[in-house]
N, C-alpha and C positions, 0 to 999 in steps of 0.2 A: 388136526386142529389148526388154528392160526399160526402157532409157533413153528409147526412142521412145514406149513406152506411158505412161511417167511424164510426159513432156512433153505428150502429148496430153491426159491427165487434167488437168494443170495448166492448159492452155489452156481446156478445157471448164469448169473450176471458175471461172475468171475471167470467163466469159461469163454466169454466173448473175446473177439480179437482186440488187442490193445488199442488200435485206432478207434474202434467203436466205443470201447470203455472211456477213452479220453473225450470223445465227442459227447457222450452222455454226461460225463462229469462237468464239462464246460458249460452245460445248461443248468447246473445246480447253483443255488444261492450259496453264499459263503457259509451260512449256518448249516445248510444241508451237506456241504462238502466236509465240514468238521464232523458232522454226525456219521457220515459214511466211513470216515477213518476209524471210528470206534466200532463199527459193525463188523468189519472183516479186515484182518491183518493182511490178507492177500491183496486188498485194494490200496495198501499203504504206498507203494511206489507210484502208482497212477495218481493218487491224491496229491502226493508231494510234488510231482511233476506239474500237476494242474495249478497248484498254488504258485509255482515259479512262473508259469505261463501267464497267470493273471497279473502277477507283479510287473512283468515286462510289458503287458498290454496296457495297463492302467498308467504306468509311469515310464513311458518309452525313452524319456530324455535322461534317465538315471542309469549309471553303469551297474547292472546286476549280474555281470558275468561271473563274479567271484562269490556270489551268494549261493550257498548250498540249498538244496530243496527243503531240508529240514527247517531252515531259518525263514524260508519264503512265507510260510503261513503266518508266523509272528509279525513279520514286516508288513505283510499285506493287511492284516487286521489292524495293526497299529496305524498305518497310513490312512486307512479308511476312517479311523477314529478322528484323525487330524482334519479330515475333509468335512467333518460334521461337528464343529466345536459348539459348545453350549456356553454362552455368556450369561453371567449372573451378576446382577447389580447388588453389590455387598456394601452395607453401611459401614462406616468407620468412625471411631471416636476421634476427638481432637480437632484442631483447626486445619483444614486442608489447604493446599496451595491455591492462590488466586488463579483465575482463568488465564491461560497462556498457551502458547504453542512454541515449538522448536526447543523445548527443554531437553536436557540429557537425563536419562534414567537407566538404572542397572540394578540387577539383583546381586547381592553380595553375601558371603558367609561372614558371620560375626561370632563373637564369643558366646552369644546366646541364641544362635539359630540363623535363619535367613531373614533378610530385609531388603526392601527396595529403596534406593536412594534417588531422589529427584533434585536437580539443580537448574536454576536459571530459567531461560525462556523469555518470550516477548509477547506483549499484547499491544499491537499497533506500534506506537513510538515509545512505549514503556518497556524497558529492559530490566529483567529481574536478576538479582544476585543471591536470593535466598535459597536455602537447601532444606529438604524435608526427608524424613525416613518414614516409610510405611512398614510397621512391624505387626506380626501376628502372634497372638497368645496361644495357649495350649488348646487342643481340639476338645470342644465340649461334647458331651454325649447325652443330649436331652432325650433322645429316643430310647436310651437304655441299651443300645446295641454295642458291638465291639467297635471302638473308634478306629483301630487299624484297618478293619475290614471296610469301614465307611470311606476311609481315605483312598484305599485301592479302587473303590467304586466311584471316586470323584465326588463323594458327598461330604466327607469330613472337612474338606478345605473350605466349604461354604459356611461352616459353623465356627470357624476360627474368628475370635474377636480381633478386629483390625484397629490400629491406632496410628494416627498421624502425629509425628513429633518434629517440631522445628529444630533444626540443628544450629545452635548458636555458637559463638566463639570467634576468635581471631583467625585470620588467614583464609577466610572464605573467598573464593574466586570473585572477580569483578563481574558486573552485569554483562550478560551475553546470551546469545541464542545460536542454534545450529552448531553446537559443539558436540563432543562425544564423551561418553562415560563407559569405562570398562572396569571389570573387577579382576584383580590379581591377588589371589589369596584372600586375606581379610582387609584389603585396601581397595579403595575406589580411586581411579585415576581419571581426571578430566583434562581434555586437551582441546586447545584452539577455540574456534567459534567466531561469531561475528558480533562486534560490539557497537555497530551502527556507524557513527561518524569516522571512527578510526579503522574501519574495515576488519579484515581477518586478524586473528590473534595466533600466537605461537607458544603460549605458556602452558606449563604442565602443573596441575595441582593434585595433591594426593590427600585423601581422607583416610585416616587410620580408624578402622572399625573393630579392632581387636578387643576393645575394652568391654564388649558385651552390650550394655544398654546404650541407646543413642545419646543420652545426656552426657556420656563419658567419651564419646568420639571426639576426635580433634583433627583439624586441618594442620598439616605440617607447615611450620613457619617458612616464609620465603628465605631462600638461601640454605635451607637444611637438606635439600635434595641434591645429591651428588649425581650429575649426569655425565655420561660418556657416550661417544658415538655420534652419529648423524641424526640430529633432531629433525622431525618432519617439516619444520618451518611453518609459516603462516598459512592457515587454511580453515575453511568451515564447510559444513554439510558433508563431512566425511563419516566413515563408519569405524567403530572400534568394538572389540570383543575380547574376552579372555576365555581360556580353557578351564573347565572345572578342575580344581585341585592343583592348578599350575600358577606360577608367578609370572607368566608371560602375557603381555597385552599386545594384541594385533591391531594395527591401524591401517586403513586402506582408503585411497582416493580422496575425494573432496574437491572443493573449489579453491584454487590457489592464485595469488597474484602473478602476473607475467613477470619474468625475471628482470626485464629491462625497467619496468616501472617500479618494481619492488626495490631495485637497487637505487633508483633515484629518490624514492620516498620510503626509507627503511622504517620510519616510525609513524608514517601517515597513511591515509587511505590509498589503496591502489585500485583505480577504477577499471583497469584492464585485468580481467580474470580469465582463467581457463580451467577446464576439468583436469583432474590428475588421476592416474592409475598406479601411483606409487604404493608399495607395500612396505610397512615398517613393523618391526617387532621391538618391544621394550620389555626387558626383564626387570620387574619391580622387586627389589630385594628389601626386606625389613631390616631395621637396625640390628647390628651384631655386636658381640662382645668385643671389647678393646683388646687388640692383640699387639701388632707391631706397627700400627698406623701412626701418622704424624702427630695426631692429637686425639684426645678423648672425644671432642666434638665430632670429628670425622668418623669415629668408630660408631657413634650413636645415630648417624645420619641415614636417612633412607637413600637407597641407591637406585638409579634408573640407567640401564645399559641399552642404548639404542642401536639398532642395526637396520640397514636399508636392504630389504629384499631377502634377508636371511637372519637366522638367530645368531646372536653374539654370545659366544661362550665366555665363561669367566665370572 
């Protein structure tokens, strides 16, 4: 019958020379290659080698030398998913930010889950200083299925009720655009930017998001941030990011004033600008209990330890 014929063909296929088996597998689709791995354990090594070959052919500019064949399938399928993203227009409650460009935004962990923080930006000659948080509620299950299963399939995230919340309070950074935002733990750090007439900025602002709901978040007052090390200086259009679960903020590049003109106009606009390839790291530390510091105020202050081109320990 058909099962016996299929088993015979499978046995004959595994007896082919490895070069010919690899050639046949290279013409299979990704779905067929996954299915073949389940048909015969003898094809396992050839299938894994083929996944690694596909990974190197599709993404030749990435270093895959240290990737084991068993991981190649997962990486290859995951990268293919990223090549075919699906955008979904999702409505959100609340008043959204006004039209703008050059704003800084970042996803941050809070005491009540994940949120996206948006600050500043510009629309023509109008510079914004307002801040917003986009938060998501619990996953609804209108279809009656398992919500965790829907999330893994990319469906549950579309059913999260989203809500815009304006972040009010003192200490909000001044109007600017082309600045950076990075998350370090439950804090958001904004750096630099362009404020128009006065050119590039060099201030660091920190938003404490540990209180849970956005209405309870607060910008740290000016002067409460204890900074050590080499601050990156005035710049805009730079990039910043943080590592998940880490208190380190990385800052790279940007447009900076030329040193000669910046020295002549330390507080004014610098018309001569240049691109930068500097790399900075800031360890953003939350307030800690008072120990043997000079004052209780210093013990409760947020700390930022800057390092140029390397991490600063301590």
